[in-house]
BAKOL-442708 format. One line per 3 residues: number of its first residue (from 0); their letters; for each residue x, y, z of C-alpha. Coordinates in Angstrom, 1 decimal. Layout:
BEGIN
NUM	A	X/Y/Z  ...
This chain:
BEGIN
0	XXX	104.5/140.9/134.9  107.9/140.3/136.5  109.7/137.9/134.0
3	XXX	112.9/136.2/135.1  115.1/136.2/132.0  118.3/134.2/131.9
6	XXX	120.3/137.4/132.2  118.4/138.7/135.1  118.6/135.3/136.8
9	XXX	122.4/135.5/136.2  122.5/138.9/137.8  120.4/137.8/140.7
12	XXX	122.6/134.7/141.3  125.7/136.8/141.5  124.0/139.3/143.9
15	XXX	122.9/136.3/146.0  126.6/135.4/146.6  127.0/132.5/144.1
18	XXX	130.3/132.6/142.4  129.0/131.9/139.0  131.4/131.4/136.1
21	XXX	129.7/131.9/132.8  132.4/129.8/131.0  132.4/127.0/133.4
24	XXX	134.2/123.8/132.1  131.6/121.6/130.4  130.9/118.2/132.0
27	XXX	129.3/115.4/129.9  126.7/113.0/130.9  126.1/110.1/128.7
30	XXX	123.6/107.3/128.5  125.9/105.1/130.8  124.9/107.6/133.5
33	XXX	121.3/106.6/133.3  120.0/104.7/136.4  116.3/104.7/135.3
36	XXX	114.5/105.3/132.0  110.7/105.7/131.6  109.0/106.2/128.2
39	XXX	105.3/107.1/127.9  104.1/107.1/124.3  101.0/108.7/122.9
42	XXX	99.2/107.9/119.8  100.1/111.0/117.9  104.0/110.6/117.6
45	XXX	104.5/112.1/121.0  106.3/110.7/124.0  107.2/111.7/127.6
48	XXX	110.8/110.8/128.3  112.0/110.6/131.9  115.6/109.7/132.8
51	XXX	117.3/109.4/136.2  120.9/110.2/135.9  123.8/110.4/138.4
54	XXX	125.7/113.5/137.4  128.8/115.1/139.0  128.3/118.7/140.0
57	XXX	130.7/121.5/141.2  129.5/123.8/143.8  128.4/127.1/142.0
60	XXX	128.7/127.3/138.2  128.2/124.1/136.1  127.9/123.5/132.4
63	XXX	126.3/120.1/131.9  126.2/118.5/128.4  123.5/115.9/128.5
66	XXX	124.1/113.6/125.5  122.0/110.6/124.1  118.8/112.6/124.3
69	XXX	116.1/112.5/121.6  117.0/114.3/118.4  113.3/115.3/118.2
72	XXX	113.2/116.7/121.7  110.9/119.7/122.3  113.4/121.7/124.3
75	XXX	110.8/124.1/125.7  109.5/121.2/127.8  112.8/120.1/129.1
78	XXX	113.3/119.9/132.9  116.3/119.0/135.1  115.7/118.6/138.8
81	XXX	117.6/117.1/141.6  116.3/114.1/143.4  118.9/113.5/146.0
84	XXX	118.2/116.6/148.2  120.6/119.1/146.3  119.6/122.3/145.0
87	XXX	120.0/123.2/141.3  119.2/126.7/139.9  118.7/126.7/136.1
90	XXX	120.3/129.7/134.4  120.2/128.7/130.7  119.8/125.7/128.5
93	XXX	120.6/125.1/124.8  119.5/122.3/122.6  122.4/121.6/120.1
96	XXX	121.0/119.6/117.2  123.4/120.9/114.5  125.2/117.6/114.0
99	XXX	128.8/117.1/113.0  129.4/116.3/109.3  132.2/117.2/106.9
102	XXX	130.1/119.8/105.3  128.8/121.3/108.6  132.4/121.6/109.9
105	XXX	133.5/123.3/106.8  130.5/125.7/107.0  131.5/126.6/110.6
108	XXX	134.9/127.6/109.6  133.8/130.2/107.1  136.1/133.2/107.9
111	XXX	138.5/131.1/109.8  141.8/129.5/108.9  142.3/125.7/108.1
114	XXX	145.2/123.7/107.0  145.1/122.2/103.4  147.1/119.1/103.0
117	XXX	148.4/118.1/99.6  150.1/114.8/98.5  152.4/114.6/95.6
120	XXX	151.2/111.5/93.6  154.7/110.8/92.3  156.7/111.0/95.6
123	XXX	154.0/110.7/98.3  155.4/113.7/100.0  152.9/116.0/101.9
126	XXX	152.8/119.8/101.8  150.8/122.0/104.2  149.5/125.4/103.6
129	XXX	147.3/127.7/105.5  144.1/129.1/103.9  141.0/131.0/105.0
132	XXX	137.6/129.6/104.1  135.7/132.4/102.3  132.6/130.6/101.2
135	XXX	131.0/126.9/101.0  127.9/127.6/99.0  127.9/125.5/95.9
138	XXX	131.6/124.7/96.4  134.5/125.7/98.5  136.4/129.1/98.1
141	XXX	139.8/129.3/99.8  142.1/132.3/100.3  145.7/131.6/100.5
144	XXX	148.5/133.9/101.1  149.0/134.8/97.5  145.9/133.6/95.7
147	XXX	142.2/132.4/95.9  141.2/129.0/94.7  138.0/127.0/94.5
150	XXX	137.6/123.4/95.3  139.7/121.4/97.7  142.8/119.9/96.0
153	XXX	143.7/117.8/99.1  142.6/117.1/102.7  141.6/119.9/105.1
156	XXX	142.7/119.8/108.8  140.8/121.7/111.4  142.2/123.1/114.6
159	XXX	139.2/122.1/116.7  135.4/121.3/116.6  133.2/124.4/117.1
162	XXX	131.4/124.2/120.5  128.0/124.2/119.1  128.6/121.4/116.6
165	XXX	128.0/118.1/118.2  128.3/114.5/116.9  124.9/113.8/118.3
168	XXX	122.0/115.8/119.8  122.9/117.3/123.1  121.0/119.4/125.7
171	XXX	123.5/121.8/127.4  122.4/123.2/130.7  124.0/126.1/132.6
174	XXX	123.1/126.0/136.3  124.1/126.7/139.8  124.6/123.8/142.3
177	XXX	124.5/124.5/146.0  126.7/121.4/146.7  129.4/119.5/145.0
180	XXX	129.7/115.8/144.1  127.5/113.4/142.3  123.8/113.9/142.6
183	XXX	120.9/112.0/141.3  118.9/114.2/138.8  115.8/113.6/136.7
186	XXX	115.7/114.9/133.1  112.2/114.9/131.6  111.0/116.2/128.3
189	XXX	108.4/115.7/125.5  109.7/114.4/122.1  108.5/113.4/118.7
192	XXX	109.6/110.5/116.7  108.2/107.8/119.0  104.8/106.3/118.2
195	XXX	102.7/103.3/118.8  99.6/101.7/117.2  97.6/98.6/117.9
198	XXX	97.5/95.8/115.2  95.0/93.0/115.4  95.0/89.6/113.8
201	XXX	91.7/87.6/113.6  91.0/84.2/112.2  87.5/83.2/111.2
204	XXX	86.3/79.8/111.9  85.2/77.4/109.0  81.6/78.2/109.5
207	XXX	82.2/82.0/110.0  80.5/82.0/113.4  83.4/82.6/115.6
210	XXX	86.9/84.1/115.4  90.2/84.0/117.3  91.7/87.4/118.0
213	XXX	95.3/88.5/118.9  96.2/92.1/119.6  99.7/93.5/119.3
216	XXX	101.2/96.8/120.2  103.6/98.1/117.3  106.2/100.5/118.6
219	XXX	108.4/102.5/116.3  111.3/104.7/117.4  112.6/107.3/115.1
222	XXX	113.7/109.7/117.8  117.4/109.5/117.1  118.1/108.0/120.6
225	XXX	118.0/104.7/122.1  116.3/103.8/125.6  117.9/100.8/127.3
228	XXX	115.8/98.8/129.8  113.1/101.5/129.9  109.7/101.3/131.7
231	XXX	107.3/101.4/128.9  103.7/102.9/129.1  101.3/103.6/126.3
234	XXX	98.4/106.1/126.4  95.3/105.3/124.3  93.1/108.2/123.5
237	XXX	93.1/111.5/121.6  95.2/114.0/123.6  94.6/117.5/122.6
240	XXX	97.7/119.3/121.4  98.3/122.9/120.4  99.1/122.9/116.6
243	XXX	100.3/126.4/116.4  103.6/127.7/117.4  104.6/125.8/120.6
246	XXX	105.0/127.8/123.8  107.2/127.0/126.8  105.4/125.0/129.4
249	XXX	106.0/123.0/132.5  104.7/119.6/133.3  104.8/117.0/136.1
252	XXX	104.0/113.4/136.0  103.4/110.9/138.8  105.5/107.8/138.9
255	XXX	103.9/104.8/137.2  101.9/102.2/139.1  103.4/98.8/139.3
258	XXX	102.1/96.6/136.6  100.6/93.1/137.5  101.8/89.8/136.0
261	XXX	100.1/90.2/132.7  102.2/91.5/129.8  100.2/94.7/129.5
264	XXX	98.5/96.1/132.7  95.6/98.6/132.0  94.2/101.4/134.0
267	XXX	92.3/104.7/133.5  94.2/107.9/133.3  92.0/111.0/133.1
270	XXX	89.7/110.3/130.1  92.3/107.9/128.4  93.5/104.4/129.0
273	XXX	97.1/103.7/130.1  98.9/100.4/129.3  102.0/99.5/131.3
276	XXX	104.4/96.8/130.3  105.3/94.8/133.4  109.0/94.3/132.5
279	XXX	111.7/96.6/131.2  112.2/96.8/127.5  114.8/98.4/125.1
282	XXX	113.7/100.7/122.3  116.6/101.0/119.9  116.7/104.0/117.4
285	XXX	115.2/103.1/114.1  113.5/100.0/115.4  110.0/98.6/115.3
288	XXX	109.0/96.4/118.2  105.9/94.4/118.9  104.4/93.6/122.3
291	XXX	101.4/91.3/123.1  98.2/93.2/124.0  95.3/90.8/124.3
294	XXX	94.3/87.4/123.2  90.8/85.9/122.8  89.4/82.7/121.2
297	XXX	86.0/81.6/120.1  84.6/85.1/120.0  81.0/84.9/118.5
300	XXX	80.8/86.8/115.3  78.0/88.0/112.9  78.4/88.2/109.2
303	XXX	76.4/90.8/107.2  75.8/91.6/103.5  75.0/95.2/103.2
306	XXX	73.7/97.3/100.3  73.7/101.0/101.0  72.1/103.8/99.1
309	XXX	72.8/107.6/98.8  70.5/110.4/100.0  70.8/112.2/96.6
312	XXX	68.9/109.3/94.9  65.7/111.0/96.6  66.3/114.6/95.5
315	XXX	65.0/114.4/92.0  64.3/112.1/89.0  67.2/109.7/88.3
318	XXX	67.8/107.7/85.2  71.1/106.0/85.7  70.6/103.9/88.9
321	XXX	70.1/100.6/87.0  73.8/99.6/87.0  75.0/96.8/89.3
324	XXX	75.7/97.8/92.9  78.3/96.1/95.0  77.2/94.5/98.2
327	XXX	79.6/95.1/101.1  80.6/92.1/103.4  80.9/93.0/107.1
330	XXX	81.7/91.0/110.3  81.1/92.4/113.8  81.5/91.1/117.3
333	XXX	80.7/92.5/120.8  83.6/93.6/122.9  82.5/92.0/126.0
336	XXX	82.6/88.6/127.9  85.3/86.0/127.9  88.9/87.2/127.0
339	XXX	87.4/90.5/125.7  85.5/93.2/127.5  88.3/95.6/127.8
342	XXX	89.1/98.9/125.9  90.6/98.3/122.5  93.0/101.0/121.3
345	XXX	92.5/102.1/117.7  94.3/100.2/115.0  94.0/97.9/112.1
348	XXX	92.2/94.5/112.4  93.4/92.0/109.6  91.2/89.0/109.1
351	XXX	92.2/85.5/107.9  90.4/82.2/107.1  91.7/78.8/106.4
354	XXX	91.0/77.3/102.9  90.1/73.5/102.5  93.8/72.7/102.8
357	XXX	94.3/74.4/106.1  96.2/77.3/104.8  95.2/80.7/106.3
360	XXX	94.5/83.3/103.7  94.1/87.0/104.1  90.4/87.9/103.5
363	XXX	90.3/91.7/104.4  91.1/94.4/106.9  89.5/97.5/108.4
366	XXX	90.5/100.2/110.8  88.8/100.6/114.2  88.7/103.7/116.4
369	XXX	89.2/103.5/120.2  86.5/101.0/121.2  85.2/100.9/124.8
372	XXX	84.1/97.8/126.7  80.7/96.4/125.5  80.7/98.4/122.3
375	XXX	80.4/96.7/118.8  83.5/96.2/116.7  82.4/96.3/113.1
378	XXX	84.7/95.5/110.2  84.2/95.8/106.4  86.2/93.1/104.8
381	XXX	85.4/93.7/101.0  82.6/93.3/98.6  80.7/90.1/97.8
384	XXX	81.6/88.4/94.6  78.4/86.3/94.2  75.9/88.8/95.6
387	XXX	74.9/91.9/93.5  72.2/94.5/93.6  70.7/96.8/91.2
390	XXX	68.3/99.7/91.8  66.0/101.8/89.6  63.8/104.7/90.3
393	XXX	60.2/103.8/89.2  58.6/107.2/89.8  59.3/110.6/91.2
396	XXX	56.7/113.5/91.6  56.2/116.8/93.3  53.1/116.9/95.6
399	XXX	53.3/120.3/97.1  55.4/123.3/96.5  57.4/125.7/98.7
402	XXX	57.8/126.7/101.5  57.2/123.1/102.8  57.8/121.1/99.5
405	XXX	56.6/117.5/99.4  58.0/114.9/97.0  57.2/111.2/96.6
408	XXX	59.7/108.8/95.0  59.5/105.1/94.3  62.3/102.5/93.8
411	XXX	62.7/98.9/92.9  65.8/97.1/94.2  66.7/93.6/92.8
414	XXX	69.2/91.4/94.6  70.9/88.5/92.9  72.5/85.6/94.7
417	XXX	74.8/83.2/92.8  75.8/81.2/95.9  74.7/77.7/96.5
420	XXX	73.2/78.8/99.9  70.6/81.6/100.7  71.7/84.9/102.1
423	XXX	70.2/87.8/103.9  71.0/91.3/102.6  70.6/94.4/104.9
426	XXX	69.4/97.2/102.6  70.1/100.6/104.2  68.5/103.7/102.5
429	XXX	69.3/107.2/103.9  66.2/109.1/103.1  66.5/112.9/103.4
432	XXX	64.1/115.3/105.1  61.1/114.4/107.2  59.8/111.2/105.5
435	XXX	57.2/108.6/105.7  56.8/105.2/104.0  53.9/105.1/101.6
438	XXX	54.1/101.6/100.4  56.6/98.8/100.5  56.8/95.1/99.6
441	XXX	58.1/94.1/102.9  58.2/95.9/106.3  61.1/98.2/107.0
444	XXX	62.7/99.2/110.4  64.2/102.5/111.1  68.0/102.5/111.5
447	XXX	68.0/106.1/112.7  66.0/109.2/112.0  67.1/109.4/108.5
450	XXX	67.4/105.8/107.3  65.1/102.8/106.5  66.4/99.3/106.8
453	XXX	65.2/96.1/105.2  66.4/92.6/105.7  65.8/90.8/102.4
456	XXX	66.2/87.1/102.1  67.7/86.0/98.9  67.4/82.4/97.8
459	XXX	70.3/80.3/96.5  70.9/80.7/92.9  68.0/83.2/92.8
462	XXX	66.7/86.7/93.1  64.6/88.9/95.3  63.0/92.2/94.7
465	XXX	62.3/95.1/97.2  59.7/97.8/96.1  58.9/100.9/98.1
468	XXX	57.6/104.3/97.9  58.4/107.1/100.3  57.0/110.7/100.8
471	XXX	59.5/113.3/101.9  59.2/116.9/103.1  61.9/119.6/103.1
């Protein structure tokens, strides 16, 4: 394979007639040079940054320091290309993220000379003396003309800042330009430190038959850079990423489609969903921002009491199942119709309900995965206080031995309801192996191939008992 290394590219550029100067004077491009900024954020702390900057170039060799880029840039994905018709030939690029601090500056001067300034506390007079920095590990070691000292008895003055020590992350690009003058160029790269998630707030109605739902997008910028008046897009979906050592790659992205009048416009992108904000927004570094995503009122909701068993109950004789079992409380609704019926990005749904005084109180939360249109949103809000269950195994016996062993197990489940109103409890029993129901006090339904489901009505201030026997083969 014929690999074009930076050194070979340099030689080819010279042979081609370009007057390349390796040590071209560095030009600085700052955030003020941005004409456009677009930020596309994915779920997994990944973002695509695209900036359009107007940058002055000389014909021939250029060294461009692109400041105000993300401190968590993945430099192997960075790309700079001309948009105004000029030709740029990339020779080399370096991402300088070793930031200027007093300690870093001192470390860079190991083996070099500095000026030590001392002040006489009595007279205020200053004296200056040259010294070589020998070491900075665990303290400073200085070599003067006639001695070696540890520690810094005064101030240290430096002649200059080392070129690879920056006050902020900087991408330095060495390139050849076919023309001189200001050109419009696009810088694009992938970066960490930017993330988003969906947060939902739901309020149950007094009779718990409906809820009002509001969805928010919560953006967090910890990339080390700010993005002023940026076009913002969010990708909902699980994008595959290589977790091993990252390799250089090239990428291209089409410009964003214009968003309609809604706050967040949605469209399909490959196997994901893309949300676009219809107005520019500013993402400051170390800032969390919330943007409205969706709103729906009067959504029909179903409440469920659920007692779920474990498949290990059925694999042998059990003697400790008589303890009280908590009954979970769930609510669910269909993502369809009305103001819903659109993909819901994964996030946390927090549910509230008003008390008798009209104060909205938090009653539980649950996480949802990416939920497509027409799917069911199911939330566990907690465990019931007034509804309990207890279970005991009434028999267990082996009917046939290996290789096709057959067992039969019987259970009795008692449900107690301390409420002033009757409730219905869904009992879900995951039965292992190939099974059949031998007897039961009320008819079951199959939840799936490995579970039996009963809907047990429990009277107010009363109890109900479910008895059943099941035969299993494995």
